[in-house]
N, C-alpha and C positions, 0 to 999 in steps of 0.2 A: 329690646334686643341691645350688650352691654359688651362694652370693650374691655377687653382689660389692658392695659398699657403697659409693659416691660419694659422698664425702661430709666433710661439715665435721668441723674437729679445735681445737680451744679453753683454753683456760687462764683456768680461770673465774673471777674475783675474785670472791669471794660478803662480803657485809657484810647483816648482819643488826641494822635499826634499828626505832625504834618508829612511822617512819612514809614512807614516802617524801621523800626529799627537794625542798623546792620551792623555788621560783627566787628566786635571793637568801638562800636556805636554808645556816648554815654548820651539824653538827651530825656528834657524835663516834656511830661504829657499837657497839652493845653484842660485837659482834666480827669476826672474818675469817678466813677458810678460802678459800685456792686450793686449787681441785680441776680433778679433767679433767671439760671439758662439750665444749660443740660437738655440734650436734643427729645429723653423721654420724657421731659418739663414741661416744654413749650407742645407741645404734640401735645399733649391731656391738657394746656394750656388751650389751646387751639379746640379742639376736644366738643370741651368746655365749653366755650365760646360760643359755639357749633349746635350746638343744642344736643349733645350725646352721649348716652348714659356711660364715665370712664371712669374707672378705678383703678389708679398708678399703682401699680407692685414695683417698690425697689427700698430702697437704704438708704442715711442719712446719719450724721453724727445724733445723738442725743440730744447734743444742746443748741440745736439751731430749729427748735422749737415755732422760726420765726419764719420756717420755710413752710414748715406745715399750714399753719396762721396763713403765707399768702395765698398758694395754693387752694384752700376751703372758699379762700373770699372770692375767688374765682372760680369755683361751680366743681371743682376735681373732690372727686369722696378718694379721703385720703388714708382711710380704714387699715388700706393693705402695706406705709408702707411703715418698713424695720426700724426704731429707733436704736443705733446699735455704739458700740465700741471702737469706733473707724470717724476718721476725716471726710465728715463730705464731701463728693467729689465738686471739682473747680476747673475754672474755666480762665486765664491770663490772654484777653484779645484786644489786640493792635487795630486800633483803626482813622483808617486815611481820612484827608478831606473829598476824597474818590471814592466815598463810599464801601471799600476794599477790607476787607478786613484778612487777620493769620493770627490763631490760636495756637494755642500749650492748655492741653489735657491733665488734668490730673484726676486717673477712676476713682479712686477710694475706697467711698462707701457702694458707689455702685458696682461697682466685682466683688461680691459680699453677698450674692443671693445665694441659696442654697437649693438643695435640691425638696428639701424637705418641705421650705413656705410656699417650693414653684409647686408642690403635689397639694398642700394646702389648699391655694388656692384659684387651681383648674378644679381641683372638687366640687366646688360650690359654683363652677360656670352649667350652662345650660348649653345643650346642643344647639349653632345655628348662634353665639355667640363669638365674636373676634377676637382675637392676642395679636396686639400688637407692637413690635421690639423694632430695633436699633441697635447698632452695634458698638454702643458704647455702656455696655452688661452681660456680665459673664453666664456663663449658660445656656446661653442662642439656641444647641441643636438640645438639648434636655426638653428644653422649653418649649419647640419645636417639637417634638415627640410625643409628650406630651398631652398637646393640643389636638395632635392629630386622631390618638387615642381616644380622648373626650369629644371628638367629633364637632371640633371648633375650626372657624376657618380662622389662615393664620395670613397679616398681612406685613411684611420685613420689610424695611429704607437701612438698607447694609451700610448706613455711615457712621464714621469712616472707615471708606473700603476696603477688605479684606479679599480679593479675590479665590481664593484658595475657600476660605471656607462658606461663605458665601456661595458658589460651587455646589462647595456640601451638600447646601440644605437643601439648595431650590425645588427636590422631592417632594418636602415636608411645605413651600411654600403655596396660595391659591394670590398673595397679590403680591407683588414687586415694586416696589414705587424708589430707581434710579437716576439720579440725573445723567447725561451725556457723555459727559466721560465718565463713570461710575458703567455706565449698560458698553461702553466701548475698553474699556479693561476686561469685563464677563466676558465678554462675546468676540474679543478679541480684533476690533472692528479699529479704521483707521478716520470714520466719517459719522452723522450722523444716518445718513441717506441710510447707507449699508449695515449702517447697526439695526437700524430698522427694516428691512428687508434678512438678514441673515438670523437675526434674536426668537421672530416663531419659528423657522428652520433647527435651532437650536432646541428653543423649548415652546413643543405647540402649547403644550395644556396648559402653559403660566401663563395668567393676567400682566398684563405689563405697566405700567405708569411713568413714563420718560419726561423727565423736567427741561427744559430747553432753553434756560433765561428767558431774556428779554424774545426769543424767539417760539417763546409759548409754552406749548404739554405736548405730548404725542402720547395718546394709548395704544397699543395691539395686543390682539390675544387669538393665537390660528388667522383668520383668513381675515378677520373685525381689524379694522383702526378707526381714531379719527386721531387729530386736530385740532386743536383750538391754541388764538394766538394772545399772545402777555399783552396785560395792556400799560397804554406807555404813562409811567410816570418821575418822576424824578427824585432817584431813589437816595439816601443819607444814609442808609443801617441793612446789608442784604442778612445779619445776621440770623435769622429765623424768620424768614422765608421760604423757603421746605418746608421745615413744619408745621409754615399757617398754612399753606395750601395739603397737604396731609392731610392734618385736624380737620381744614371745610372739605372737603375732597370726601374722606370717610364714611361725615357727617351726612351730609349732603348725600350721598349714598344708601345712607340706612332708609333713611327717607323715602326712600324708593325715587327719588328723580336720575333720570337715565345719567351716562357715562359725559352725555356733553356736557349739559345742565349743571354736576356735578364738578366738573374741569373748570365750565367758566367760572361757577362761584366762587369756588378754591383761587384760580385765578385772581378775580377779583378781591379776597381778601389778603391773598399774598402781595398785592399791589398798594396796596393801605398798608401793610408791614413796612412796606422797604421805605415810606419817607416819616420812617420815627424811626428812633433810636432804643438799645434792646430787644432783648430778646423776650421773654414772655410782654415783657409790660408793651412793648409795640404791640401783638394781637389782638386784631381788631372787635366788636362783636357782631354775631350776626345785625342787628340796628344796622351797624354800620355799612356792611356788608352789600343791604340791600339796596340804603339810599346811593354807596355808589353804581354798584349796577344799575340804579333807574337813571342815571345824571352820564354813562358812559350807554347808551345802547347804539 
C-alpha cells in the first residue's frame, strides 16, 4: 500500500528570539538555521521514518537539488517532484524561548501543481492506496475528485485552515486530521466537548482525528470514539509536532495496528519531536519511538 502525498516543500528560515518581533521593532536573532520543512515534506519524512511507502508529489526550483538529496536520504521517494522555474516555497519562522513559533509562508512552487501532473500520478496508483493532502498546495479539490474516481482513500490535514474550502471538499475525505481550533472553526463550536459531540452528527460518515496539544488526541467516527493522553516532555520547538503525529499515525494504521495503538505510537513520536529544534530534522526514527514507548509504559 502506497501513500501519495501531494504536499508542500519549504526551506525554513528559523530565527531564535527572546520574543516575537513587534510592529516597528528591529531585534537581533540569537541564532539562524535554514532547514527542510513544509507540512507536506515533514509528513513525508515522518511517514518514511515510520516505515511507510510514501511517494511525495510536489515541485521545487530546479536549483534546489539539495532538497531532493535530503528527502531521499530520509527515505522519501522523490521521483514525482517536479523541478521548475519558480522559487521553492519557504517559511520565515520566529521561535521564542517558550517554544512558541510565529510563521510567514511563501507558497512559490508549492502552488504550481498542474492537472496534467495530478492525472499522471494518480494513473499509476492502485485501488486502496492513499492520497494525503494539506492546505499548502493548489488543486486540492481536483486531486480529491480524481483520487475518488481512482478508488483511492483520502486523508486531509487542512492546515493552514480555510474553513470554507474544507467544508466544500469534506465529501471526498475519508480521514480528516485537525487540531482543536481547526475543528471548532469547522463546526462553529466554542469548546472541545461540544465539538466532539457536534462533529459526528454533522458528518456521520467522516473519520476524524483531532489533536488536542498537551491534552492528547481524540478520534471519532459516528458512534465510535477513542481518546489517548499525550506524553509529558519538556518542549523546545513544536514546529513539526502535528506533521510527525500524522505520519506515524497513518503508517501505523496501514501496518494493521488499531486506532488506539496508532494514536499512542504517533503521540510518542510527536513527543520526541518537540524536544528537538527544526522541522524535518526533528522527526524521530521507528527505533527511537519504540525505545520511548518502552520507557514510558
